C-alpha positions in Angstrom: -8.7 -7.0 -25.9 -7.8 -4.1 -23.5 -11.4 -3.0 -23.1 -12.5 -6.5 -22.1 -9.6 -6.9 -19.7 -10.3 -3.5 -18.1 -14.0 -4.2 -17.8 -13.3 -7.5 -16.0 -10.8 -6.0 -13.6 -13.0 -3.0 -12.9 -15.9 -5.3 -12.0 -13.6 -7.1 -9.5 -12.5 -3.8 -8.0 -16.1 -2.5 -7.7 -17.1 -5.8 -6.0 -14.2 -5.6 -3.5 -15.0 -2.0 -2.8 -18.7 -2.8 -2.1 -17.6 -5.6 0.3 -15.3 -3.2 2.2 -12.1 -5.0 1.1 -10.4 -1.9 -0.3 -8.6 0.5 2.1 -11.1 3.3 2.6 -8.5 6.1 2.5 -7.4 5.1 -1.0 -10.8 4.6 -2.7 -10.9 8.1 -4.2 -7.4 7.7 -5.7 -8.3 4.3 -7.1 -11.5 5.6 -8.6 -9.6 8.4 -10.2 -7.0 6.0 -11.7 -9.8 3.8 -13.1 -11.4 6.8 -14.8 -8.6 6.9 -17.3 -9.2 4.8 -20.4 -5.6 3.5 -20.3 -5.4 2.4 -16.7 -7.1 -0.2 -14.4 -6.1 -0.9 -10.8 -5.3 -4.5 -9.8 -4.4 -4.4 -6.1 -3.5 -1.8 -3.6 -2.7 -1.0 0.0 -2.7 2.5 1.4 0.1 1.7 3.8 -0.3 0.2 7.3 1.4 -0.7 10.5 1.1 -4.4 11.6 2.2 -6.7 14.3 2.7 -10.2 12.8 3.6 -13.4 14.5 6.2 -15.3 12.5 7.9 -18.7 13.1 10.8 -17.4 11.0 11.3 -14.2 8.9 9.6 -14.3 5.6 7.4 -17.3 6.5 4.0 -15.8 5.2 2.3 -19.2 5.1 2.5 -19.7 8.9 2.2 -16.0 9.8 -0.7 -14.5 11.9 -1.7 -10.9 12.1 -1.9 -9.9 15.8 -2.8 -6.2 15.0 -3.2 -4.1 11.9 -3.6 -0.3 11.7 -4.0 2.0 8.6 -4.3 5.3 10.4 -1.5 5.2 13.0 -1.2 3.4 16.3 -0.2 4.0 19.9 2.7 2.1 21.5 0.3 0.5 24.1 -1.8 -1.0 21.2 1.3 -2.4 19.6 2.5 -4.0 22.9 -1.0 -5.6 23.5 -0.8 -7.2 20.1 2.8 -8.3 20.5 2.1 -10.0 23.8 -0.2 -12.4 22.0 2.7 -13.9 20.1 3.4 -17.6 20.2 6.5 -17.2 18.1 8.2 -13.9 17.2 6.1 -10.7 16.9 7.4 -8.4 14.3 6.4 -4.7 14.0 6.2 -3.9 10.3 5.3 -0.6 8.8 4.3 -1.1 5.1 4.5 1.7 2.5 1.6 2.3 0.1 1.6 0.1 -3.0 -0.7 0.2 -6.0 -0.6 -2.2 -9.0 -2.0 -0.7 -12.2 -2.4 -2.4 -15.6 -1.9 -0.1 -18.5 -3.2 -0.2 -22.1 0.3 0.1 -23.6 3.9 1.0 -22.9 3.3 4.7 -23.4 0.6 4.7 -20.7 2.9 2.8 -18.4 5.6 5.3 -18.9 3.2 8.2 -18.3 2.0 6.6 -15.0 5.6 6.0 -13.9 6.4 9.7 -14.6 3.3 10.8 -12.6 4.3 8.4 -9.7 7.8 9.9 -9.7 6.5 13.4 -9.6 4.4 12.5 -6.5 7.5 11.0 -4.7 7.0 7.3 -5.5 10.6 6.8 -6.5 10.5 3.0 -6.5 7.9 2.6 -9.2 8.4 0.5 -12.3 6.9 -2.0 -14.7 6.7 -5.4 -13.0 5.0 -7.3 -15.8 4.9 -6.9 -19.6 1.6 -8.7 -19.6 -0.8 -5.7 -19.6 2.2 -3.5 -18.7 1.6 -3.7 -14.9 3.2 -0.7 -13.1 3.9 -1.0 -9.4 3.6 2.4 -7.8 5.6 1.9 -4.6 7.5 3.9 -2.0 10.5 3.2 0.2 9.0 4.0 3.6 9.3 0.8 5.6 10.2 -0.3 9.1 10.6 -3.9 10.2 11.9 -5.4 13.5 11.1 -8.1 16.0 9.7 -6.7 19.2 8.4 -9.7 21.2 8.9 -13.5 21.5 6.4 -15.9 23.1 4.5 -13.3 25.1 7.7 -11.5 26.2 8.8 -8.1 25.0 12.3 -8.0 23.5 12.6 -4.2 23.7 11.9 -1.8 26.6 8.9 0.6 26.8 11.0 3.7 25.9 12.4 2.1 22.7 9.0 0.9 21.8 7.6 4.4 22.0 10.4 5.6 19.7 9.9 2.8 17.2 6.1 3.4 17.1 6.7 7.1 16.6 9.0 6.4 13.6 6.5 3.9 12.2 3.7 6.4 12.4 5.9 9.1 10.8 6.8 6.8 7.9 3.1 5.7 7.5 2.0 9.4 7.3 4.8 10.3 4.9 3.5 7.5 2.5 -0.1 8.7 2.8 1.1 12.2 1.9 2.6 10.8 -1.3 -0.8 9.3 -2.1 -2.4 12.7 -1.7 0.3 14.2 -4.1 -0.3 11.4 -6.6 -4.0 12.2 -6.6 -3.3 15.9 -7.3 -0.9 15.1 -10.2 -3.4 12.6 -11.7 -6.2 15.2 -11.4 -4.0 17.7 -13.2 -3.3 15.1 -16.0 -7.1 14.4 -16.2 -7.9 18.1 -16.6 -5.3 18.4 -19.4 -6.9 15.3 -20.9 -3.5 14.0 -22.0 -4.5 10.4 -21.7 -8.3 10.7 -21.7 -10.9 9.7 -19.2 -13.9 7.5 -19.4 
């Protein structure tokens, strides 16, 4: 049962990777996770900064991305994106997040332990079906910055906010690097076996 599930999910991941639908800076980590017999990745984001046009907070259905950056951004780029808003432009910095299905509860516990060692303190089992672990972090920033093509904050504050968003983004990416190091160590020890 597990082998069939893993094979199907792995095929989906490889297809998405080939189509460029996986964040490039997280591919090596996802490949490493998928080498373990007991894990298979389901979805992921390496962390990003975005400007999103929203009619009201939390309304994902009617939202529109005005700008999206995975490697940091300049205040001027954020302002250009925000000025395209027809509703309210929100600047949101998202932390990294990886969903991993695990063969059994022991593997899920091991992954949560590894995630905690790397600094992902908000990790846990989110589904008992295939013991799905969400590897997540707390770095996040979210605030409205423009409304109907008009900035709500001044240039100086925007500079500060973008600086903080970039710092939080890079902090999350550093945790991804630490996670890779801890998993490589686990792989060398062959505690949970690799394909």
